[in-house]
C-alpha positions in Angstrom: -8.4 0.2 -12.2 -7.3 -1.2 -15.7 -10.0 -3.0 -18.3 -10.3 -6.8 -18.3 -8.6 -8.7 -20.7 -10.8 -9.3 -24.2 -11.5 -12.8 -25.2 -8.4 -12.8 -26.9 -6.3 -11.5 -24.3 -7.9 -14.2 -22.6 -7.2 -17.2 -25.2 -3.4 -15.8 -25.3 -3.2 -15.6 -21.3 -4.0 -19.4 -21.6 -2.3 -20.6 -24.0 1.0 -19.1 -22.0 0.3 -20.4 -18.5 0.8 -23.7 -20.2 4.2 -25.3 -19.0 5.9 -25.6 -21.7 4.8 -22.0 -23.4 6.2 -20.6 -20.7 9.4 -21.7 -20.8 9.4 -20.4 -24.7 8.1 -17.0 -24.5 9.5 -15.8 -20.9 13.1 -15.4 -22.4 11.5 -13.8 -25.7 9.4 -11.4 -24.0 11.4 -9.5 -21.9 13.5 -8.9 -25.6 10.8 -8.1 -27.4 9.5 -5.4 -24.7 12.7 -4.1 -24.0 12.5 -3.0 -27.8 9.1 -1.9 -27.5 9.6 0.6 -24.7 12.5 2.1 -26.3 10.8 2.8 -29.5 8.0 4.0 -27.5 9.5 6.2 -25.4 8.9 4.2 -22.6 5.7 4.0 -22.7 4.4 0.8 -24.2 4.9 -2.9 -23.5 4.6 -5.2 -26.4 3.2 -8.2 -24.4 1.2 -5.7 -21.8 -0.9 -4.9 -25.4 -0.7 -8.3 -26.2 -2.4 -10.0 -22.8 -4.1 -7.1 -21.2 -2.4 -6.6 -18.2 -0.1 -3.8 -16.8 3.3 -3.8 -17.4 6.0 -1.7 -15.5 10.1 -0.9 -15.5 11.1 -1.6 -12.1 14.5 -0.5 -11.0 15.6 -1.9 -7.8 18.8 -2.9 -5.9 19.9 -6.5 -5.6 19.8 -7.8 -2.0 23.5 -9.6 -2.7 25.3 -7.5 -5.9 23.9 -4.2 -4.4 24.2 -3.3 -8.2 20.6 -1.7 -10.0 18.5 -4.4 -11.6 16.2 -3.5 -14.1 13.0 -5.9 -15.5 9.6 -5.8 -16.6 7.0 -6.9 -14.5 3.4 -7.3 -14.6 0.9 -5.7 -11.8 -2.2 -4.3 -11.3 -2.7 -0.4 -10.2 -5.4 1.1 -8.1 -5.2 4.3 -7.2 -1.8 5.5 -6.6 -0.5 1.4 -5.9 0.7 -1.1 -7.8 0.4 -4.9 -6.4 3.4 -7.1 -8.2 2.7 -10.6 -7.9 5.8 -12.9 -6.9 4.4 -16.0 -8.7 8.2 -16.8 -10.5 5.8 -18.9 -12.9 5.2 -21.4 -10.7 8.5 -21.8 -9.5 9.4 -23.7 -5.9 11.2 -20.5 -4.6 10.3 -16.9 -5.1 11.5 -14.1 -7.8 14.7 -12.6 -7.1 13.0 -9.0 -8.1 10.9 -10.4 -4.2 14.4 -10.7 -2.4 15.7 -7.6 -4.1 12.8 -5.3 -2.6 12.7 -7.1 0.5 16.5 -6.3 0.9 15.4 -2.9 -0.7 12.4 -1.4 -0.3 13.0 2.0 -2.4 12.2 1.0 -6.0 11.9 3.5 -9.5 8.9 2.4 -11.6 8.4 3.9 -15.2 5.1 3.9 -16.6 3.3 5.4 -19.3 6.1 7.5 -19.9 5.9 8.5 -16.5 9.4 7.5 -13.4 8.6 7.6 -9.8 9.8 6.5 -7.0 8.0 4.0 -5.2 8.1 2.0 -1.6 8.0 -1.9 -1.5 5.7 -4.3 1.5 4.7 -7.3 1.4 1.3 -7.0 1.6 -0.7 -9.5 4.5 -4.1 -11.0 5.8 -6.9 -9.5 4.1 -4.8 -6.8 1.9 -2.9 -9.7 0.5 -6.1 -11.6 -0.5 -7.7 -8.8 -2.0 -5.0 -8.0 -4.2 -4.5 -11.9 -4.8 -8.4 -11.9 -5.6 -7.5 -8.8 -8.2 -4.7 -10.6 -10.1 -6.8 -13.7 -10.5 -9.4 -11.9 -12.1 -6.9 -11.0 -14.6 -5.3 -13.8 -14.5 -6.1 -17.4 -14.0 -3.3 -18.9 -14.5 -1.5 -17.6 -11.2 -3.9 -20.2 -9.5 -2.6 -22.7 -11.8 1.0 -21.7 -10.4 -0.2 -21.3 -6.6 -0.7 -25.4 -7.2 2.5 -25.2 -9.1 4.4 -23.7 -5.9 2.5 -25.9 -3.4 4.9 -25.5 -0.8 4.9 -21.7 -0.3 2.0 -19.1 -0.7 2.9 -16.9 -3.6 3.7 -13.4 -2.3 2.2 -10.1 -3.1 4.1 -7.1 -2.8 2.2 -3.5 -2.9 4.3 -0.6 -4.2 3.2 2.7 -3.4 4.8 5.7 -4.1 7.1 8.2 -2.3 5.3 11.5 -0.6 
């Protein structure tokens, strides 16, 4: 389990969950993260260091396109499992990566310089609550996103390594 964000990082997270700020920083952070990823040899993401939440580089197959799709997602690791929150910043619909993983659960995860194959599945019941509460303990913005996305329950995807 990773340490919780420090006071400075929690302040940034509070700022980032504000709707106008989210709209501005979301497209920028992905570009900065890509640069940090290359410079660090696949070991660091700028946004992860900035806010104290682990980031993972996930490559999955597009649900419709059948083409590889790679993006950086925040997540929470526990032992070998990774939990991803499909909040989509509180929008009314799930993010495209959620549908990609539902249609094609095998994915490649790069984290801390390693690359492993994982299988994704949606958490339900008590398992979903466990990981949802873990995510909220790191970032209160998920609660705000759930309010914004009132008509959908934000999914939690669990990634487990292929054995």
